[in-house]
PQR file of N, CA, C, O and H, with PARSE charges and radii, in Angstrom:
ATOM      1  N   MET A   1      30.230  11.649  19.950 -0.4000 1.5000
ATOM      2  CA  MET A   1      29.727  10.361  20.650 -0.0000 2.0000
ATOM      3  C   MET A   1      30.120   9.084  19.666  0.5500 1.7000
ATOM      4  O   MET A   1      30.136   9.139  18.436 -0.5500 1.4000
ATOM      5  N   PRO A   2      30.399   8.051  20.387 -0.5600 1.5000
ATOM      6  CA  PRO A   2      31.087   6.930  19.577  0.2800 2.0000
ATOM      7  C   PRO A   2      29.764   6.031  18.982  0.5500 1.7000
ATOM      8  O   PRO A   2      28.649   6.049  19.505 -0.5500 1.4000
ATOM      9  N   ALA A   3      30.033   5.459  18.105 -0.4000 1.5000
ATOM     10  CA  ALA A   3      28.974   4.567  17.433 -0.0000 2.0000
ATOM     11  C   ALA A   3      28.716   3.387  18.324  0.5500 1.7000
ATOM     12  O   ALA A   3      29.607   2.923  19.035 -0.5500 1.4000
ATOM     13  H   ALA A   3      30.939   5.444  17.681  0.4000 1.0000
ATOM     14  N   ALA A   4      27.523   2.912  18.287 -0.4000 1.5000
ATOM     15  CA  ALA A   4      27.290   1.617  18.985 -0.0000 2.0000
ATOM     16  C   ALA A   4      27.826   0.504  18.522  0.5500 1.7000
ATOM     17  O   ALA A   4      27.893   0.387  17.298 -0.5500 1.4000
ATOM     18  H   ALA A   4      26.799   3.289  17.709  0.4000 1.0000
ATOM     19  N   PRO A   5      28.300  -0.499  19.319 -0.5600 1.5000
ATOM     20  CA  PRO A   5      28.973  -1.708  18.827  0.2800 2.0000
ATOM     21  C   PRO A   5      28.255  -2.323  17.533  0.5500 1.7000
ATOM     22  O   PRO A   5      27.034  -2.474  17.498 -0.5500 1.4000
ATOM     23  N   GLY A   6      28.943  -2.601  16.669 -0.4000 1.5000
ATOM     24  CA  GLY A   6      28.335  -3.279  15.446 -0.0000 2.0000
ATOM     25  C   GLY A   6      27.770  -2.427  14.284  0.5500 1.7000
ATOM     26  O   GLY A   6      27.380  -2.883  13.209 -0.5500 1.4000
ATOM     27  H   GLY A   6      29.935  -2.478  16.697  0.4000 1.0000
ATOM     28  N   LEU A   7      27.783  -0.858  14.727 -0.4000 1.5000
ATOM     29  CA  LEU A   7      27.454  -0.103  13.604 -0.0000 2.0000
ATOM     30  C   LEU A   7      28.630   0.606  12.980  0.5500 1.7000
ATOM     31  O   LEU A   7      29.628   1.000  13.584 -0.5500 1.4000
ATOM     32  H   LEU A   7      28.100  -0.488  15.600  0.4000 1.0000
ATOM     33  N   LYS A   8      28.363   0.722  11.609 -0.4000 1.5000
ATOM     34  CA  LYS A   8      29.426   1.207  10.846 -0.0000 2.0000
ATOM     35  C   LYS A   8      29.376   2.311  10.205  0.5500 1.7000
ATOM     36  O   LYS A   8      28.263   2.380   9.684 -0.5500 1.4000
ATOM     37  H   LYS A   8      27.553   0.402  11.119  0.4000 1.0000
ATOM     38  N   GLY A   9      30.156   3.449   9.905 -0.4000 1.5000
ATOM     39  CA  GLY A   9      29.950   4.523   9.100 -0.0000 2.0000
ATOM     40  C   GLY A   9      29.508   5.659  10.057  0.5500 1.7000
ATOM     41  O   GLY A   9      29.194   5.445  11.228 -0.5500 1.4000
ATOM     42  H   GLY A   9      31.061   3.392  10.328  0.4000 1.0000
ATOM     43  N   SER A  10      29.505   6.927   9.453 -0.4000 1.5000
ATOM     44  CA  SER A  10      29.129   8.031  10.156 -0.0000 2.0000
ATOM     45  C   SER A  10      27.810   8.132  10.597  0.5500 1.7000
ATOM     46  O   SER A  10      26.952   7.369  10.153 -0.5500 1.4000
ATOM     47  H   SER A  10      29.760   7.101   8.502  0.4000 1.0000
ATOM     48  N   LEU A  11      27.531   9.072  11.500 -0.4000 1.5000
ATOM     49  CA  LEU A  11      26.186   9.015  12.008 -0.0000 2.0000
ATOM     50  C   LEU A  11      25.216   9.585  10.752  0.5500 1.7000
ATOM     51  O   LEU A  11      24.064   9.163  10.653 -0.5500 1.4000
ATOM     52  H   LEU A  11      28.228   9.692  11.860  0.4000 1.0000
ATOM     53  N   GLY A  12      25.660  10.392   9.974 -0.4000 1.5000
ATOM     54  CA  GLY A  12      25.045  10.611   8.745 -0.0000 2.0000
ATOM     55  C   GLY A  12      24.735   9.592   7.910  0.5500 1.7000
ATOM     56  O   GLY A  12      23.566   9.404   7.572 -0.5500 1.4000
ATOM     57  H   GLY A  12      26.596  10.734  10.055  0.4000 1.0000
ATOM     58  N   ARG A  13      25.848   8.735   7.436 -0.4000 1.5000
ATOM     59  CA  ARG A  13      25.592   7.556   6.609 -0.0000 2.0000
ATOM     60  C   ARG A  13      24.470   6.499   7.336  0.5500 1.7000
ATOM     61  O   ARG A  13      23.590   5.971   6.655 -0.5500 1.4000
ATOM     62  H   ARG A  13      26.798   8.887   7.710  0.4000 1.0000
ATOM     63  N   ARG A  14      24.595   6.270   8.695 -0.4000 1.5000
ATOM     64  CA  ARG A  14      23.542   5.308   9.357 -0.0000 2.0000
ATOM     65  C   ARG A  14      22.213   5.921   9.304  0.5500 1.7000
ATOM     66  O   ARG A  14      21.229   5.183   9.251 -0.5500 1.4000
ATOM     67  H   ARG A  14      25.310   6.698   9.248  0.4000 1.0000
ATOM     68  N   PHE A  15      22.064   7.364   9.314 -0.4000 1.5000
ATOM     69  CA  PHE A  15      20.678   8.044   9.453 -0.0000 2.0000
ATOM     70  C   PHE A  15      20.226   7.805   7.991  0.5500 1.7000
ATOM     71  O   PHE A  15      19.059   7.424   7.892 -0.5500 1.4000
ATOM     72  H   PHE A  15      22.863   7.963   9.357  0.4000 1.0000
ATOM     73  N   VAL A  16      20.885   7.945   6.892 -0.4000 1.5000
ATOM     74  CA  VAL A  16      20.544   7.787   5.528 -0.0000 2.0000
ATOM     75  C   VAL A  16      20.181   6.522   5.348  0.5500 1.7000
ATOM     76  O   VAL A  16      19.097   6.343   4.792 -0.5500 1.4000
ATOM     77  H   VAL A  16      21.832   8.254   6.972  0.4000 1.0000
ATOM     78  N   GLY A  17      20.902   5.455   5.724 -0.4000 1.5000
ATOM     79  CA  GLY A  17      20.844   4.187   5.688 -0.0000 2.0000
ATOM     80  C   GLY A  17      19.474   3.692   6.325  0.5500 1.7000
ATOM     81  O   GLY A  17      18.811   2.790   5.813 -0.5500 1.4000
ATOM     82  H   GLY A  17      21.782   5.601   6.175  0.4000 1.0000
ATOM     83  N   PHE A  18      19.139   4.303   7.387 -0.4000 1.5000
ATOM     84  CA  PHE A  18      18.017   3.810   8.279 -0.0000 2.0000
ATOM     85  C   PHE A  18      16.903   4.248   7.367  0.5500 1.7000
ATOM     86  O   PHE A  18      16.090   3.397   7.003 -0.5500 1.4000
ATOM     87  H   PHE A  18      19.677   5.036   7.803  0.4000 1.0000
ATOM     88  N   ALA A  19      16.792   5.447   6.979 -0.4000 1.5000
ATOM     89  CA  ALA A  19      15.631   6.199   6.302 -0.0000 2.0000
ATOM     90  C   ALA A  19      15.590   5.199   4.854  0.5500 1.7000
ATOM     91  O   ALA A  19      14.481   4.735   4.590 -0.5500 1.4000
ATOM     92  H   ALA A  19      17.452   6.138   7.275  0.4000 1.0000
ATOM     93  N   ASP A  20      16.578   4.897   4.044 -0.4000 1.5000
ATOM     94  CA  ASP A  20      16.434   3.907   3.100 -0.0000 2.0000
ATOM     95  C   ASP A  20      15.719   2.485   3.303  0.5500 1.7000
ATOM     96  O   ASP A  20      14.860   1.984   2.579 -0.5500 1.4000
ATOM     97  H   ASP A  20      17.479   5.273   4.258  0.4000 1.0000
ATOM     98  N   ALA A  21      16.267   1.985   4.419 -0.4000 1.5000
ATOM     99  CA  ALA A  21      15.723   0.792   4.989 -0.0000 2.0000
ATOM    100  C   ALA A  21      14.043   0.942   5.345  0.5500 1.7000
ATOM    101  O   ALA A  21      13.176   0.191   4.897 -0.5500 1.4000
ATOM    102  H   ALA A  21      16.965   2.392   5.008  0.4000 1.0000
ATOM    103  N   MET A  22      13.864   1.835   6.053 -0.4000 1.5000
ATOM    104  CA  MET A  22      12.297   2.131   6.400 -0.0000 2.0000
ATOM    105  C   MET A  22      11.535   2.456   5.223  0.5500 1.7000
ATOM    106  O   MET A  22      10.384   2.020   5.214 -0.5500 1.4000
ATOM    107  H   MET A  22      14.568   2.446   6.418  0.4000 1.0000
ATOM    108  N   GLU A  23      11.977   3.226   4.076 -0.4000 1.5000
ATOM    109  CA  GLU A  23      11.290   3.233   2.942 -0.0000 2.0000
ATOM    110  C   GLU A  23      10.979   1.939   2.177  0.5500 1.7000
ATOM    111  O   GLU A  23       9.940   1.778   1.537 -0.5500 1.4000
ATOM    112  H   GLU A  23      12.912   3.581   4.084  0.4000 1.0000
ATOM    113  N   ALA A  24      11.998   0.993   2.295 -0.4000 1.5000
ATOM    114  CA  ALA A  24      11.917  -0.279   1.336 -0.0000 2.0000
ATOM    115  C   ALA A  24      10.768  -1.184   2.281  0.5500 1.7000
ATOM    116  O   ALA A  24      10.114  -2.046   1.695 -0.5500 1.4000
ATOM    117  H   ALA A  24      12.842   1.124   2.815  0.4000 1.0000
ATOM    118  N   LEU A  25      10.554  -0.957   3.728 -0.4000 1.5000
ATOM    119  CA  LEU A  25       9.496  -1.846   4.143 -0.0000 2.0000
ATOM    120  C   LEU A  25       8.055  -1.645   3.935  0.5500 1.7000
ATOM    121  O   LEU A  25       7.333  -2.596   3.636 -0.5500 1.4000
ATOM    122  H   LEU A  25      11.085  -0.256   4.205  0.4000 1.0000
ATOM    123  N   PRO A  26       7.588  -0.417   4.082 -0.5600 1.5000
ATOM    124  CA  PRO A  26       6.189  -0.389   3.486  0.2800 2.0000
ATOM    125  C   PRO A  26       6.173   0.071   1.890  0.5500 1.7000
ATOM    126  O   PRO A  26       5.084   0.223   1.336 -0.5500 1.4000
ATOM    127  N   CYS A  27       7.068   0.228   1.370 -0.4000 1.5000
ATOM    128  CA  CYS A  27       7.232   0.689   0.223 -0.0000 2.0000
ATOM    129  C   CYS A  27       6.531   1.991  -0.164  0.5500 1.7000
ATOM    130  O   CYS A  27       5.626   2.020  -0.998 -0.5500 1.4000
ATOM    131  H   CYS A  27       7.952   0.104   1.820  0.4000 1.0000
ATOM    132  N   ARG A  28       7.055   3.219   0.571 -0.4000 1.5000
ATOM    133  CA  ARG A  28       6.493   4.310   0.472 -0.0000 2.0000
ATOM    134  C   ARG A  28       7.319   5.119   1.207  0.5500 1.7000
ATOM    135  O   ARG A  28       8.030   4.664   2.103 -0.5500 1.4000
ATOM    136  H   ARG A  28       7.790   3.196   1.249  0.4000 1.0000
ATOM    137  N   PRO A  29       7.281   6.603   0.828 -0.5600 1.5000
ATOM    138  CA  PRO A  29       8.288   7.592   1.302  0.2800 2.0000
ATOM    139  C   PRO A  29       8.403   7.584   2.881  0.5500 1.7000
ATOM    140  O   PRO A  29       7.440   7.202   3.544 -0.5500 1.4000
ATOM    141  N   VAL A  30       9.259   7.890   3.324 -0.4000 1.5000
ATOM    142  CA  VAL A  30       9.686   8.107   4.827 -0.0000 2.0000
ATOM    143  C   VAL A  30      10.413   9.405   4.952  0.5500 1.7000
ATOM    144  O   VAL A  30      11.333   9.715   4.196 -0.5500 1.4000
ATOM    145  H   VAL A  30      10.042   8.200   2.785  0.4000 1.0000
ATOM    146  N   ASP A  31       9.960  10.184   5.965 -0.4000 1.5000
ATOM    147  CA  ASP A  31      10.698  11.383   6.322 -0.0000 2.0000
ATOM    148  C   ASP A  31      11.326  11.197   7.849  0.5500 1.7000
ATOM    149  O   ASP A  31      10.519  11.029   8.763 -0.5500 1.4000
ATOM    150  H   ASP A  31       9.213   9.932   6.580  0.4000 1.0000
ATOM    151  N   LEU A  32      12.560  11.219   8.107 -0.4000 1.5000
ATOM    152  CA  LEU A  32      13.104  11.032   9.424 -0.0000 2.0000
ATOM    153  C   LEU A  32      13.529  12.216   9.795  0.5500 1.7000
ATOM    154  O   LEU A  32      14.421  12.759   9.144 -0.5500 1.4000
ATOM    155  H   LEU A  32      13.216  11.356   7.364  0.4000 1.0000
ATOM    156  N   MET A  33      12.992  12.802  10.859 -0.4000 1.5000
ATOM    157  CA  MET A  33      13.426  14.101  11.602 -0.0000 2.0000
ATOM    158  C   MET A  33      13.384  14.121  12.746  0.5500 1.7000
ATOM    159  O   MET A  33      12.558  13.399  13.306 -0.5500 1.4000
ATOM    160  H   MET A  33      12.267  12.361  11.387  0.4000 1.0000
ATOM    161  N   THR A  34      14.137  14.838  13.407 -0.4000 1.5000
ATOM    162  CA  THR A  34      13.960  15.080  14.991 -0.0000 2.0000
ATOM    163  C   THR A  34      13.247  16.450  15.201  0.5500 1.7000
ATOM    164  O   THR A  34      13.300  17.312  14.324 -0.5500 1.4000
ATOM    165  H   THR A  34      14.808  15.424  12.953  0.4000 1.0000
ATOM    166  N   ASP A  35      12.622  16.629  16.295 -0.4000 1.5000
ATOM    167  CA  ASP A  35      11.674  17.668  16.707 -0.0000 2.0000
ATOM    168  C   ASP A  35      12.662  18.790  16.776  0.5500 1.7000
ATOM    169  O   ASP A  35      12.343  19.684  15.992 -0.5500 1.4000
ATOM    170  H   ASP A  35      12.579  15.929  17.008  0.4000 1.0000
ATOM    171  N   LYS A  36      13.545  18.997  17.319 -0.4000 1.5000
ATOM    172  CA  LYS A  36      14.480  20.201  17.603 -0.0000 2.0000
ATOM    173  C   LYS A  36      14.680  21.040  16.527  0.5500 1.7000
ATOM    174  O   LYS A  36      14.558  22.242  16.763 -0.5500 1.4000
ATOM    175  H   LYS A  36      13.805  18.271  17.956  0.4000 1.0000
ATOM    176  N   PRO A  37      15.007  20.640  15.200 -0.5600 1.5000
ATOM    177  CA  PRO A  37      15.233  21.483  14.385  0.2800 2.0000
ATOM    178  C   PRO A  37      13.985  22.420  13.678  0.5500 1.7000
ATOM    179  O   PRO A  37      14.193  23.455  13.044 -0.5500 1.4000
ATOM    180  N   ILE A  38      12.823  21.898  13.899 -0.4000 1.5000
ATOM    181  CA  ILE A  38      11.690  22.553  13.272 -0.0000 2.0000
ATOM    182  C   ILE A  38      11.282  23.624  14.069  0.5500 1.7000
ATOM    183  O   ILE A  38      10.698  23.380  15.125 -0.5500 1.4000
ATOM    184  H   ILE A  38      12.654  21.057  14.414  0.4000 1.0000
ATOM    185  N   ARG A  39      11.523  24.894  13.687 -0.4000 1.5000
ATOM    186  CA  ARG A  39      11.465  26.242  14.342 -0.0000 2.0000
ATOM    187  C   ARG A  39      10.095  26.706  13.847  0.5500 1.7000
ATOM    188  O   ARG A  39       9.283  27.276  14.575 -0.5500 1.4000
ATOM    189  H   ARG A  39      11.998  25.092  12.829  0.4000 1.0000
ATOM    190  N   ASN A  40       9.899  26.425  12.571 -0.4000 1.5000
ATOM    191  CA  ASN A  40       8.786  27.142  11.780 -0.0000 2.0000
ATOM    192  C   ASN A  40       7.515  26.511  12.485  0.5500 1.7000
ATOM    193  O   ASN A  40       7.407  25.285  12.448 -0.5500 1.4000
ATOM    194  H   ASN A  40      10.559  25.963  11.979  0.4000 1.0000
ATOM    195  N   PRO A  41       6.599  27.227  13.090 -0.5600 1.5000
ATOM    196  CA  PRO A  41       5.463  26.758  13.857  0.2800 2.0000
ATOM    197  C   PRO A  41       4.420  26.106  12.923  0.5500 1.7000
ATOM    198  O   PRO A  41       3.745  25.170  13.352 -0.5500 1.4000
ATOM    199  N   TYR A  42       4.256  26.576  11.625 -0.4000 1.5000
ATOM    200  CA  TYR A  42       3.273  26.098  10.628 -0.0000 2.0000
ATOM    201  C   TYR A  42       3.858  24.394  10.366  0.5500 1.7000
ATOM    202  O   TYR A  42       3.233  23.370  10.643 -0.5500 1.4000
ATOM    203  H   TYR A  42       4.805  27.336  11.276  0.4000 1.0000
ATOM    204  N   LEU A  43       5.003  24.479   9.856 -0.4000 1.5000
ATOM    205  CA  LEU A  43       5.870  23.189   9.748 -0.0000 2.0000
ATOM    206  C   LEU A  43       5.591  22.256  10.740  0.5500 1.7000
ATOM    207  O   LEU A  43       5.056  21.178  10.482 -0.5500 1.4000
ATOM    208  H   LEU A  43       5.510  25.311   9.631  0.4000 1.0000
ATOM    209  N   ARG A  44       5.979  22.665  12.064 -0.4000 1.5000
ATOM    210  CA  ARG A  44       5.655  21.957  13.339 -0.0000 2.0000
ATOM    211  C   ARG A  44       4.454  21.466  13.378  0.5500 1.7000
ATOM    212  O   ARG A  44       4.427  20.302  13.775 -0.5500 1.4000
ATOM    213  H   ARG A  44       6.414  23.541  12.273  0.4000 1.0000
ATOM    214  N   ARG A  45       3.353  21.970  13.086 -0.4000 1.5000
ATOM    215  CA  ARG A  45       1.866  21.503  13.168 -0.0000 2.0000
ATOM    216  C   ARG A  45       1.816  20.510  12.172  0.5500 1.7000
ATOM    217  O   ARG A  45       1.266  19.438  12.425 -0.5500 1.4000
ATOM    218  H   ARG A  45       3.376  22.916  12.763  0.4000 1.0000
ATOM    219  N   THR A  46       2.310  20.727  11.093 -0.4000 1.5000
ATOM    220  CA  THR A  46       1.959  19.805  10.107 -0.0000 2.0000
ATOM    221  C   THR A  46       2.661  18.322  10.372  0.5500 1.7000
ATOM    222  O   THR A  46       2.114  17.226  10.251 -0.5500 1.4000
ATOM    223  H   THR A  46       2.756  21.597  10.888  0.4000 1.0000
ATOM    224  N   VAL A  47       3.934  18.582  10.742 -0.4000 1.5000
ATOM    225  CA  VAL A  47       4.604  17.453  11.201 -0.0000 2.0000
ATOM    226  C   VAL A  47       3.801  16.730  12.253  0.5500 1.7000
ATOM    227  O   VAL A  47       3.456  15.569  12.032 -0.5500 1.4000
ATOM    228  H   VAL A  47       4.379  19.473  10.841  0.4000 1.0000
ATOM    229  N   GLU A  48       3.474  17.336  13.392 -0.4000 1.5000
ATOM    230  CA  GLU A  48       2.877  16.851  14.383 -0.0000 2.0000
ATOM    231  C   GLU A  48       1.691  16.164  14.203  0.5500 1.7000
ATOM    232  O   GLU A  48       1.419  15.152  14.848 -0.5500 1.4000
ATOM    233  H   GLU A  48       3.755  18.279  13.571  0.4000 1.0000
ATOM    234  N   ALA A  49       0.862  16.724  13.242 -0.4000 1.5000
ATOM    235  CA  ALA A  49      -0.309  15.890  12.859 -0.0000 2.0000
ATOM    236  C   ALA A  49      -0.175  14.551  12.053  0.5500 1.7000
ATOM    237  O   ALA A  49      -1.117  13.759  12.049 -0.5500 1.4000
ATOM    238  H   ALA A  49       1.083  17.546  12.717  0.4000 1.0000
ATOM    239  N   SER A  50       0.947  14.299  11.392 -0.4000 1.5000
ATOM    240  CA  SER A  50       1.345  13.317  10.790 -0.0000 2.0000
ATOM    241  C   SER A  50       2.216  12.288  11.126  0.5500 1.7000
ATOM    242  O   SER A  50       2.242  11.188  10.574 -0.5500 1.4000
ATOM    243  H   SER A  50       1.712  14.943  11.395  0.4000 1.0000
ATOM    244  N   ARG A  51       2.937  12.664  12.050 -0.4000 1.5000
ATOM    245  CA  ARG A  51       4.021  11.870  12.588 -0.0000 2.0000
ATOM    246  C   ARG A  51       3.557  10.685  13.182  0.5500 1.7000
ATOM    247  O   ARG A  51       2.457  10.659  13.734 -0.5500 1.4000
ATOM    248  H   ARG A  51       2.915  13.557  12.498  0.4000 1.0000
ATOM    249  N   ARG A  52       4.364   9.600  13.116 -0.4000 1.5000
ATOM    250  CA  ARG A  52       4.255   8.397  13.804 -0.0000 2.0000
ATOM    251  C   ARG A  52       5.559   7.849  14.336  0.5500 1.7000
ATOM    252  O   ARG A  52       6.555   7.726  13.623 -0.5500 1.4000
ATOM    253  H   ARG A  52       5.258   9.621  12.668  0.4000 1.0000
ATOM    254  N   VAL A  53       5.513   7.511  15.673 -0.4000 1.5000
ATOM    255  CA  VAL A  53       6.732   7.073  16.436 -0.0000 2.0000
ATOM    256  C   VAL A  53       6.797   5.600  15.965  0.5500 1.7000
ATOM    257  O   VAL A  53       5.841   4.830  16.055 -0.5500 1.4000
ATOM    258  H   VAL A  53       4.704   7.612  16.252  0.4000 1.0000
ATOM    259  N   VAL A  54       7.946   5.291  15.481 -0.4000 1.5000
ATOM    260  CA  VAL A  54       8.199   3.722  15.000 -0.0000 2.0000
ATOM    261  C   VAL A  54       9.056   3.298  16.074  0.5500 1.7000
ATOM    262  O   VAL A  54       8.778   2.158  16.444 -0.5500 1.4000
ATOM    263  H   VAL A  54       8.722   5.916  15.408  0.4000 1.0000
ATOM    264  N   TYR A  55       9.994   3.831  16.689 -0.4000 1.5000
ATOM    265  CA  TYR A  55      10.851   3.547  17.382 -0.0000 2.0000
ATOM    266  C   TYR A  55      11.374   4.512  18.534  0.5500 1.7000
ATOM    267  O   TYR A  55      11.875   5.574  18.166 -0.5500 1.4000
ATOM    268  H   TYR A  55      10.219   4.757  16.388  0.4000 1.0000
ATOM    269  N   GLU A  56      11.318   4.300  19.587 -0.4000 1.5000
ATOM    270  CA  GLU A  56      11.741   5.288  20.753 -0.0000 2.0000
ATOM    271  C   GLU A  56      12.556   4.538  21.801  0.5500 1.7000
ATOM    272  O   GLU A  56      12.175   3.511  22.362 -0.5500 1.4000
ATOM    273  H   GLU A  56      10.910   3.437  19.886  0.4000 1.0000
ATOM    274  N   ARG A  57      13.643   5.118  21.995 -0.4000 1.5000
ATOM    275  CA  ARG A  57      14.548   4.585  22.998 -0.0000 2.0000
ATOM    276  C   ARG A  57      14.377   4.986  24.278  0.5500 1.7000
ATOM    277  O   ARG A  57      14.416   6.196  24.500 -0.5500 1.4000
ATOM    278  H   ARG A  57      13.953   5.952  21.539  0.4000 1.0000
ATOM    279  N   THR A  58      14.143   4.003  25.431 -0.4000 1.5000
ATOM    280  CA  THR A  58      13.888   4.437  26.760 -0.0000 2.0000
ATOM    281  C   THR A  58      15.216   4.909  27.403  0.5500 1.7000
ATOM    282  O   THR A  58      16.331   4.646  26.953 -0.5500 1.4000
ATOM    283  H   THR A  58      14.112   3.020  25.250  0.4000 1.0000
ATOM    284  N   ALA A  59      14.944   5.674  28.566 -0.4000 1.5000
ATOM    285  CA  ALA A  59      16.167   5.880  29.236 -0.0000 2.0000
ATOM    286  C   ALA A  59      17.128   4.857  29.762  0.5500 1.7000
ATOM    287  O   ALA A  59      18.339   5.043  29.890 -0.5500 1.4000
ATOM    288  H   ALA A  59      14.039   5.888  28.932  0.4000 1.0000
ATOM    289  N   THR A  60      16.484   3.774  30.051 -0.4000 1.5000
ATOM    290  CA  THR A  60      17.214   2.575  30.433 -0.0000 2.0000
ATOM    291  C   THR A  60      18.126   2.091  29.360  0.5500 1.7000
ATOM    292  O   THR A  60      19.309   1.813  29.556 -0.5500 1.4000
ATOM    293  H   THR A  60      15.501   3.623  29.947  0.4000 1.0000
ATOM    294  N   GLN A  61      17.456   1.999  28.108 -0.4000 1.5000
ATOM    295  CA  GLN A  61      18.157   1.520  26.921 -0.0000 2.0000
ATOM    296  C   GLN A  61      19.291   2.627  26.467  0.5500 1.7000
ATOM    297  O   GLN A  61      20.311   2.229  25.905 -0.5500 1.4000
ATOM    298  H   GLN A  61      16.495   2.226  27.949  0.4000 1.0000
ATOM    299  N   ALA A  62      19.113   3.834  26.689 -0.4000 1.5000
ATOM    300  CA  ALA A  62      20.191   4.897  26.240 -0.0000 2.0000
ATOM    301  C   ALA A  62      21.221   4.726  27.313  0.5500 1.7000
ATOM    302  O   ALA A  62      22.364   4.964  26.923 -0.5500 1.4000
ATOM    303  H   ALA A  62      18.284   4.158  27.145  0.4000 1.0000
ATOM    304  N   SER A  63      21.106   4.388  28.517 -0.4000 1.5000
ATOM    305  CA  SER A  63      22.245   4.237  29.494 -0.0000 2.0000
ATOM    306  C   SER A  63      22.928   3.099  29.428  0.5500 1.7000
ATOM    307  O   SER A  63      24.071   3.053  29.881 -0.5500 1.4000
ATOM    308  H   SER A  63      20.177   4.195  28.834  0.4000 1.0000
ATOM    309  N   ALA A  64      22.313   1.971  28.834 -0.4000 1.5000
ATOM    310  CA  ALA A  64      22.946   0.737  28.675 -0.0000 2.0000
ATOM    311  C   ALA A  64      24.234   0.766  27.644  0.5500 1.7000
ATOM    312  O   ALA A  64      24.872  -0.263  27.423 -0.5500 1.4000
ATOM    313  H   ALA A  64      21.384   2.008  28.466  0.4000 1.0000
TER
END
């Protein structure tokens, strides 16, 4: 998948850069995860109990 205009670096580098930027805002640790790789039901429950959505792209934004 091609990068969005104005974004530089690989997806991995952008992901890590975003995590670093998020930690700098509230000055506390941030874990960025997607829900697909969490197969362990105990870990999934723990993550879902504490996770907070900060940004969610809508279908309209995704297709633009």
